[in-house]
TIVOVO-698782 format. One line per 3 residues: their letters; for each residue x, z, y of C-alpha. Coordinates in nm, 4 decimals. Each point is the difference from the previous one (the first is absolute). Layout:
// residues N
A = X Z Y ~ ...
// end
This chain:
// residues 414
MSE = -0.1851 1.5978 2.2045 ~ -0.1569 0.3210 -0.1173 ~ -0.3170 0.0767 -0.1938
DIG = -0.2018 0.3166 0.0201 ~ -0.0872 0.1846 -0.3204 ~ -0.1751 0.2743 0.2051
GRG = -0.2167 0.2576 -0.1655 ~ 0.1592 -0.0182 -0.3451 ~ 0.2763 0.2578 0.0329
APT = 0.3546 -0.0722 -0.0953 ~ 0.0540 -0.3538 -0.1276 ~ 0.0417 -0.0441 -0.3731
RRD = 0.2686 -0.2194 -0.1492 ~ -0.2673 -0.2654 -0.0514 ~ -0.0586 0.0103 0.3762
YVK = 0.3735 -0.0453 0.0547 ~ 0.0123 -0.2954 -0.2404 ~ -0.3218 -0.1373 0.1444
YGG = 0.1238 -0.0238 0.3545 ~ 0.3640 -0.0709 -0.0825 ~ 0.1523 0.2227 0.2660
TVV = 0.1264 0.3372 0.1053 ~ -0.2223 0.2929 0.0888 ~ -0.0001 0.0565 0.3731
GGG = -0.2262 0.2655 0.1570 ~ -0.3526 -0.0449 -0.1241 ~ 0.0400 -0.3630 -0.1015
LLA = 0.2189 -0.2394 -0.1925 ~ 0.2501 -0.2364 0.1505 ~ -0.0662 -0.3224 -0.1893
GCS = 0.2397 -0.2818 -0.0806 ~ -0.1841 -0.3234 0.0909 ~ 0.1292 -0.2880 -0.2131
GQS = -0.2141 -0.2910 0.0956 ~ -0.2242 -0.2267 -0.2089 ~ -0.0891 -0.3501 0.0988
GSG = -0.2873 -0.0047 0.2448 ~ -0.3241 -0.1884 -0.0277 ~ -0.0012 -0.3749 -0.0102
STP = -0.0919 -0.2798 -0.2306 ~ 0.3409 -0.0794 -0.1439 ~ 0.2557 0.2654 0.0898
VET = 0.3560 -0.0626 -0.1005 ~ 0.1841 0.3106 -0.1143 ~ 0.3181 0.0491 0.1941
NTD = 0.2310 0.2921 0.0503 ~ -0.1073 0.1953 0.3073 ~ 0.1355 0.3463 -0.0869
AGT = 0.3726 0.0080 -0.0559 ~ 0.1358 0.2557 -0.2401 ~ 0.1080 0.3076 0.1894
ETT = 0.2573 0.2512 -0.1065 ~ 0.0788 0.3419 0.1456 ~ 0.3349 0.1538 -0.0913
TDD = 0.0004 0.3707 -0.0683 ~ 0.2706 0.2566 0.0858 ~ 0.1091 0.0260 -0.3620
GGY = 0.0755 -0.3690 -0.0318 ~ -0.3301 -0.0874 -0.1661 ~ -0.2780 -0.2069 0.1535
TVE = -0.3762 -0.0198 0.0221 ~ -0.2313 -0.3010 -0.0162 ~ -0.3657 0.0013 0.0972
LFP = -0.2804 -0.1730 -0.1855 ~ -0.3780 0.0310 -0.0021 ~ -0.1447 0.2009 -0.1686
VGE = 0.2905 0.2204 -0.1045 ~ 0.1460 0.0591 0.3447 ~ 0.3712 0.0584 0.0557
VAF = 0.1885 0.0280 -0.3279 ~ 0.3492 0.1493 -0.0146 ~ 0.2838 -0.1463 -0.2087
ESV = 0.3302 0.1797 -0.0477 ~ 0.1639 -0.3276 -0.1066 ~ -0.0906 -0.3523 -0.0978
PES = -0.2139 0.0094 -0.3202 ~ 0.1850 -0.1162 -0.3111 ~ -0.3177 -0.0138 -0.2200
VTT = -0.3533 -0.1016 0.0853 ~ -0.3302 0.0332 -0.1816 ~ -0.3104 -0.1880 0.0962
YNM = -0.3435 -0.0824 -0.1374 ~ -0.0950 -0.3107 0.1984 ~ 0.1791 -0.3190 -0.0916
GWA = -0.0113 -0.1068 0.3620 ~ 0.2159 0.2986 0.1030 ~ 0.2293 -0.0635 -0.2960
DMV = 0.0408 -0.3571 0.1279 ~ 0.1146 0.1403 0.3315 ~ 0.2848 0.1783 -0.1806
VSL = 0.0868 -0.3130 -0.1972 ~ -0.0066 -0.2128 0.3160 ~ 0.2624 0.2364 0.1450
GQA = 0.2330 -0.0621 -0.2919 ~ -0.0593 0.3511 -0.1360 ~ -0.1733 -0.0798 -0.3306
DKL = 0.2521 0.2174 -0.1792 ~ -0.1450 0.3032 0.1791 ~ -0.3522 -0.0547 -0.1349
QTN = -0.1484 0.2354 -0.2632 ~ -0.3323 -0.1594 -0.0808 ~ -0.1900 -0.1788 -0.2712
RLS = -0.2102 -0.2021 0.2449 ~ 0.2147 -0.3044 0.0394 ~ -0.0854 -0.2332 -0.2868
APT = -0.2262 -0.2309 0.2053 ~ 0.2531 -0.0794 0.2707 ~ 0.2449 -0.1396 -0.2582
LFY = -0.1845 -0.3213 0.0685 ~ 0.1619 0.0136 0.3436 ~ 0.3264 0.1717 -0.0891
DPL = 0.1187 -0.1940 -0.3033 ~ 0.0726 -0.3229 0.1944 ~ 0.2222 0.2114 0.2274
DIE = 0.1755 0.1794 -0.2910 ~ -0.1196 0.3379 0.1217 ~ 0.0124 0.2658 -0.2661
YDN = -0.1426 0.3533 -0.0035 ~ -0.0720 0.2851 -0.2324 ~ -0.3683 0.0543 -0.0550
DWP = 0.0365 0.2232 -0.3101 ~ -0.1381 0.3107 0.1741 ~ -0.3094 0.1927 -0.0855
PLW = -0.3049 -0.1078 0.2071 ~ -0.1233 0.2356 0.2698 ~ -0.3593 -0.0877 -0.1002
QEG = -0.0773 0.1233 -0.3513 ~ -0.3322 0.0411 -0.1753 ~ -0.2084 -0.0023 0.3155
GMP = 0.2181 0.2113 0.2176 ~ 0.3483 0.0723 0.1376 ~ 0.1450 0.2959 -0.1892
KEV = 0.2266 0.2052 0.2162 ~ 0.2539 0.0269 -0.2820 ~ 0.0852 -0.3724 0.0229
FYE = 0.1026 0.0470 0.3654 ~ 0.2555 0.2560 -0.1202 ~ 0.1067 -0.2351 -0.2761
HDP = 0.0795 -0.2758 0.2502 ~ 0.1851 0.2425 0.2305 ~ 0.0857 -0.2613 0.2663
DVF = 0.1363 0.0545 0.3514 ~ -0.3277 -0.1315 0.1507 ~ -0.3487 -0.0900 -0.1133
LVD = -0.1279 -0.3178 0.1715 ~ -0.3495 0.1230 -0.0743 ~ -0.2920 0.1053 0.2196
PNM = -0.0887 0.3637 -0.0893 ~ -0.3521 -0.0574 0.1316 ~ -0.0444 -0.2758 -0.2562
IQA = 0.1093 0.2385 -0.2781 ~ -0.2519 0.2633 0.1020 ~ -0.2744 -0.2565 0.0473
WDD = 0.0538 -0.1422 -0.3492 ~ 0.0749 0.3172 -0.1897 ~ -0.2142 0.3053 0.0655
NWK = 0.2615 0.2238 -0.1668 ~ 0.2291 -0.0426 0.3020 ~ -0.0327 0.2434 0.2872
DSD = 0.1970 0.0387 0.3195 ~ 0.2078 0.2674 -0.1727 ~ 0.1030 -0.2459 -0.2719
VEE = 0.1207 -0.2521 0.2550 ~ 0.1986 0.2753 0.1694 ~ 0.1423 0.1106 -0.3335
IET = 0.1321 -0.3502 -0.0774 ~ 0.1390 -0.0409 0.3500 ~ 0.1795 0.3376 -0.0285
NVA = 0.1295 -0.0294 -0.3568 ~ 0.0540 -0.3742 -0.0414 ~ -0.0121 -0.2386 0.3019
PFF = -0.2011 -0.0886 0.3079 ~ -0.2915 -0.2422 0.0005 ~ 0.0441 -0.3009 0.2290
GCH = -0.2800 -0.2458 -0.0526 ~ -0.3351 -0.1347 0.1173 ~ -0.2703 -0.1541 -0.2169
NRR = -0.0351 -0.2988 0.2302 ~ -0.0704 -0.2788 -0.2524 ~ -0.3762 0.0420 0.0369
MSS = -0.1785 0.2360 0.2431 ~ -0.3670 0.0000 -0.0971 ~ -0.0257 0.3339 -0.1809
DWQ = -0.2058 0.2789 0.1531 ~ 0.2989 0.2328 0.0179 ~ 0.1994 -0.2626 0.1855
EEM = -0.2802 -0.0572 0.2480 ~ -0.0251 0.3768 0.0602 ~ 0.3756 0.0264 0.0575
GYP = 0.0203 -0.2976 0.2337 ~ 0.2008 -0.2333 -0.2182 ~ -0.1681 -0.3247 0.1169
DRA = 0.1185 0.0562 0.3548 ~ 0.3235 0.1944 -0.0542 ~ 0.1627 -0.1006 -0.3224
PTM = 0.3110 -0.2137 0.0354 ~ -0.0010 -0.3668 -0.0920 ~ 0.2146 -0.1146 -0.2887
LEA = 0.2776 -0.1030 0.2315 ~ -0.0202 0.3276 0.2019 ~ 0.0222 0.2011 -0.3201
FDK = 0.2898 -0.2176 -0.1193 ~ 0.1772 0.0600 0.3310 ~ -0.0287 0.3749 -0.0609
VGT = 0.1231 -0.0283 -0.3602 ~ 0.2946 -0.1983 0.1296 ~ 0.0834 0.2861 0.2310
VLD = -0.0354 0.2599 -0.2780 ~ 0.2361 -0.1997 -0.2211 ~ 0.2432 -0.0684 0.2836
ERA = -0.0390 -0.3791 -0.0439 ~ -0.0477 -0.1042 0.3636 ~ 0.1799 -0.3349 -0.0323
RTD = -0.1968 -0.1104 -0.3038 ~ -0.3224 0.1226 0.1564 ~ 0.0573 -0.1982 0.3168
AWL = 0.0939 -0.3091 -0.2025 ~ -0.3279 0.0184 -0.1894 ~ -0.1998 0.0467 0.3230
ELH = 0.1723 -0.3072 0.1385 ~ -0.0714 -0.2033 -0.3141 ~ -0.3642 0.1086 0.0095
EEL = -0.0307 -0.1028 0.3661 ~ 0.1559 -0.3387 -0.0757 ~ -0.2293 -0.0576 -0.2942
QSE = -0.3043 0.0924 0.2033 ~ 0.1061 -0.2275 0.2846 ~ 0.0381 -0.2934 -0.2405
LQS = -0.3318 0.0788 -0.1659 ~ -0.1971 0.0380 0.3239 ~ 0.1482 -0.3226 0.1443
RLP = -0.1368 -0.2025 -0.2961 ~ -0.3364 0.1603 -0.0636 ~ -0.2834 -0.2504 0.0572
SDD = -0.2233 0.0525 0.3002 ~ -0.2893 -0.2039 -0.1384 ~ -0.3142 0.2104 0.0022
DTP = -0.1429 -0.1937 -0.2931 ~ 0.1812 0.1990 -0.2641 ~ -0.1233 0.0758 -0.3502
SYG = -0.1668 0.3312 -0.0790 ~ 0.1898 0.2397 -0.2179 ~ -0.1204 0.2795 -0.2324
LIN = 0.2306 0.2812 -0.1145 ~ -0.0778 0.1731 -0.3277 ~ 0.1892 0.2960 -0.1490
SGS = 0.1896 -0.0670 -0.3172 ~ -0.2039 0.2781 -0.1582 ~ -0.2890 -0.2480 -0.0048
SPD = -0.1284 -0.1112 -0.3371 ~ -0.1130 -0.3664 -0.0031 ~ -0.0711 0.0383 -0.3741
TGE = -0.2807 0.2444 0.0735 ~ -0.0922 -0.1402 0.3416 ~ 0.1194 0.2965 0.2034
FYV = 0.1935 -0.0669 0.3177 ~ 0.1456 0.2450 0.2460 ~ 0.0057 -0.1803 0.3335
MDM = 0.2440 0.1117 0.2680 ~ 0.0242 -0.0123 0.3772 ~ 0.3146 -0.1614 0.1298
TDK = -0.0282 0.1839 0.3319 ~ 0.0693 0.3455 -0.1467 ~ 0.2842 0.1860 0.1621
GYE = 0.3206 0.0745 -0.1907 ~ 0.2848 -0.2082 -0.1273 ~ -0.2012 -0.1032 -0.3058
KKP = -0.1691 -0.2789 0.1979 ~ 0.2923 -0.0878 0.2286 ~ 0.0663 -0.3471 -0.1453
YRD = -0.3618 -0.1024 0.0572 ~ 0.0044 0.1268 0.3605 ~ 0.3281 -0.1758 0.0695
VGV = -0.1224 -0.3436 -0.1148 ~ -0.3107 0.0439 0.2148 ~ -0.2760 -0.0324 -0.2589
VED = -0.1888 0.3281 0.0434 ~ -0.2756 -0.1574 0.2146 ~ -0.0725 -0.2469 -0.2840
DAF = -0.0456 0.2828 -0.2518 ~ -0.3228 -0.0812 -0.1759 ~ -0.0508 0.3487 -0.1477
QHI = 0.0718 0.2319 0.2923 ~ -0.3692 0.0555 0.0712 ~ -0.0979 0.0824 -0.3559
GGG = -0.0149 0.3722 -0.0532 ~ 0.2711 0.0639 0.2523 ~ 0.2314 -0.2301 -0.1888
QAK = 0.0321 0.2391 -0.2934 ~ -0.3073 -0.0853 -0.2097 ~ -0.0526 -0.0920 -0.3598
VDY = -0.1945 -0.3237 -0.0293 ~ -0.1121 -0.2420 -0.2718 ~ 0.0275 -0.3795 -0.0445
ETM = -0.3256 -0.0584 0.1833 ~ 0.1265 0.1809 0.3137 ~ 0.3313 -0.1865 -0.0270
LEV = -0.1878 -0.3271 -0.0048 ~ -0.2135 0.1000 0.3027 ~ 0.3189 0.0481 0.2006
DPD = 0.1849 -0.2834 -0.1803 ~ 0.3422 0.0109 0.1696 ~ 0.2097 -0.3159 -0.0083
VII = 0.2994 0.1952 -0.1356 ~ 0.0034 0.3164 -0.2161 ~ 0.3153 0.2109 0.0185
VHW = 0.0636 0.2626 -0.2679 ~ 0.1637 0.2892 0.1808 ~ 0.2956 0.1401 -0.2049
GIT = -0.0256 -0.3233 -0.1986 ~ 0.3730 -0.0722 0.0234 ~ 0.0679 0.3151 -0.2034
TGS = -0.3196 0.0545 -0.1967 ~ -0.0322 -0.0510 -0.3728 ~ 0.3440 -0.1316 -0.0863
VTF = 0.1795 0.2551 0.2093 ~ -0.0616 0.3697 -0.0720 ~ 0.2034 0.3072 0.0735
DGD = 0.1388 -0.0412 -0.3498 ~ 0.0324 -0.3756 0.0177 ~ 0.2937 -0.2296 0.0600
GAF = -0.1057 -0.1104 0.3510 ~ -0.0710 -0.3660 -0.0714 ~ -0.3071 -0.1766 0.1298
DAE = -0.2018 -0.1585 -0.2779 ~ -0.2218 -0.2820 0.1312 ~ -0.1678 -0.0439 -0.3366
QFR = -0.1030 0.3633 -0.0142 ~ -0.1222 -0.0114 0.3618 ~ -0.2123 -0.3008 -0.0889
ENF = -0.1300 0.1694 -0.3147 ~ -0.0905 0.3195 0.1842 ~ -0.1599 -0.1499 0.3144
VTP = -0.0502 -0.3757 0.0031 ~ -0.1291 -0.0877 -0.3474 ~ -0.2776 0.2598 -0.0066
MED = -0.1325 -0.1352 0.3291 ~ 0.0134 -0.3543 -0.1287 ~ -0.1900 0.1032 -0.3170
DDV = -0.2747 0.1869 0.1829 ~ -0.3176 -0.1932 0.0883 ~ -0.0067 0.1392 0.3558
GSQ = 0.3716 0.0439 0.0458 ~ 0.0665 -0.3634 -0.0817 ~ -0.2093 -0.0940 0.3091
LTA = 0.2376 0.1783 0.2386 ~ 0.1775 -0.2407 0.2314 ~ 0.3337 0.1710 -0.0514
VQE = -0.0340 -0.0351 -0.3752 ~ -0.0992 -0.3658 0.0130 ~ 0.2881 -0.0844 0.2318
GRV = 0.2605 0.2014 -0.1888 ~ 0.0487 0.2507 0.2854 ~ -0.0085 0.3308 -0.1826
LPG = 0.3479 0.1202 0.0855 ~ 0.2338 0.2992 -0.0615 ~ 0.0419 0.1929 0.3221
PTA = 0.2691 0.2417 0.1102 ~ 0.0415 0.3516 -0.1429 ~ -0.0934 0.2901 0.2192
EQG = 0.3271 0.1905 -0.0165 ~ 0.2744 -0.1370 0.2177 ~ 0.2947 0.0959 0.2136
PLV = 0.1897 -0.2578 0.2069 ~ 0.1581 -0.1884 -0.2945 ~ -0.3230 -0.0476 -0.2026
NAF = -0.1931 -0.0661 0.3186 ~ 0.2291 -0.2894 0.0957 ~ -0.0719 -0.1799 -0.3277
QTE = -0.3695 0.0865 0.0165 ~ -0.0452 -0.1181 0.3574 ~ 0.1471 -0.3375 -0.1014
LTA = -0.2193 -0.0073 -0.3110 ~ -0.3151 0.0846 0.1953 ~ 0.0682 -0.2763 0.2547
RLF = 0.0337 -0.2476 -0.2844 ~ -0.3184 0.1231 -0.1693 ~ -0.2129 -0.0357 0.3111
YPE = 0.1683 -0.2942 0.1754 ~ 0.1603 -0.2202 -0.2685 ~ -0.0259 -0.3056 0.2193
VFG = 0.2254 0.1748 0.2540 ~ 0.2345 0.2210 -0.2011 ~ 0.0005 -0.1790 -0.3323
EPD = -0.2072 0.0134 -0.3164 ~ 0.0945 0.3065 -0.2083 ~ 0.1080 -0.0548 -0.3592
LDA = -0.2549 0.2174 -0.1828 ~ 0.2298 0.0220 -0.3019 ~ 0.2732 0.1481 0.2162
PLD = -0.1558 0.1031 0.3389 ~ 0.3214 0.1394 0.1474 ~ 0.2075 -0.3020 -0.0732
VPE = 0.0070 -0.1878 0.3298 ~ 0.2012 -0.3106 0.0798 ~ 0.2744 0.0804 0.2422
EEQ = -0.1384 -0.2293 0.2680 ~ -0.3344 0.1844 -0.0102 ~ 0.1360 0.3546 0.0037
LFD = -0.0976 0.2232 0.2966 ~ 0.3100 0.2204 -0.0331 ~ 0.3546 -0.0307 -0.1216
RQR = 0.0431 0.1490 -0.3521 ~ 0.3770 0.0361 0.0505 ~ -0.0645 0.2016 0.3123
VRD = -0.2141 0.2368 -0.2051 ~ 0.2841 0.0346 -0.2517 ~ 0.2478 0.0617 0.2758
IVN = -0.2128 0.2779 0.1578 ~ -0.0575 0.1720 -0.3326 ~ 0.3727 -0.0244 -0.0835
GDL = 0.1063 0.1220 0.3457 ~ 0.1676 -0.3325 0.0985 ~ -0.1205 0.0223 0.3568
// end
């Protein structure tokens, strides 16, 4: 697949990063990692196996949109990332000791029961409204699992030359900002159609880290979990309506940020997989990204209100201990709705169905727990009523995946 950049002269590095390929003639040869196609409830599966090309000097290259083919002289021994989802990919592969990041506090909720430890005492890449280039030198890893387009979109101080400088003097970039793909820059660069799914990106990371066996074991576990999930999902059309609000909402002041479950990216994967996107009560309000008040909430009046990021909001911060605090969740989100004259009329409030939803950042390990949680939140009569004091504690007979199998994969007991 090639794309024409005719009329603009020699392609810039941004052009190269944009199309994720090698310059050939007057166009660009693009790597086409697929995204789930249209459909009401797509299930994310792995459709693009990690590919590796061995070089003459004993190194290898791995291709990923949007960065194209990236060369590695040897298997990276240290990894820096910004997105917790990409960090979870590394942890899932049993390589937590390679991580150099501060962005892992929230997943301790998922890691502590498995006795997974990591070092998050590294300076953050994001500091005071930007990503100073000096911190990339300070980390000095073998690879940055970071999308350079994201850096340039978020920090105007970064130019193509800065990306090239870091790649030359420190390490290559191997990442894609595929959690959410609604930004203008992502639309312009074709992310919604060409960015890899979470599993496709994970497959590539597994190849980079030379962890083929663990990668394949995770893909098998994911397929088994999805098969079990899909076989038990109710087919009854008379399902409740659901409303998704961002955890940045402020029930105290009556400001709610409603969200569209159908958005592309791994952020909404659990909702898609449990098949509830068509019952999303807010998807037609301001494109599913609007700020609304109590009156608008009551006009829609969903049967269930899910607080996106709720499982890690409030009690879990990047400096926190990783424990979910049901009392704080209730204080932040439920009690203010109950105390408001309009909010108290909401069906979800009256029926005690304002619930903590999954966090947005997830690799295969966090996603396994969150898929199970999401199924229990939406279909408690089928998958079991979640314990809102400890949402991830699931009786063994109700679990959708084997915890010991997860431990074995992470530990390399394959």
